[in-house]
Steps between C-alpha positions, in 0.01 A plus 500: 500500500492147645711429805654167596599402855847358448639430847430498872729644761495583870573848630660602831170460687457141371214603267467331162552725198385404151691688230324580170650594163335584169406203287723621214806514726424151638464359148839645401661355812337158443619486142861553617485183713557141391146416616358780279330252266219456754484866601127544426388236748754627755376860466137385533579317824688804636198721415275263698742501796566125472877525448785746525812514286817617666690445172275753324545736794879468470489578127266796557736633766802452272317689224430777754124470467304647787192349664171672422340392828586332827226347717567434866307261724553368851706182493 
């Protein structure tokens, strides 16, 4: 199962957290957005860590999808 890093956040200790969802869930969220026509290139850039998409994250949260992984690094 492929995972896509959708958003970055900071926790209480000021560490950066990258939040990952399954590729299928991200594709469904992307298709619900107005910008969904270019979802493939957007998903590829999220997989490479070049961009994040808070809109996709908002849709995933609204659909009650849960992250499959959260990576934390010093910020």
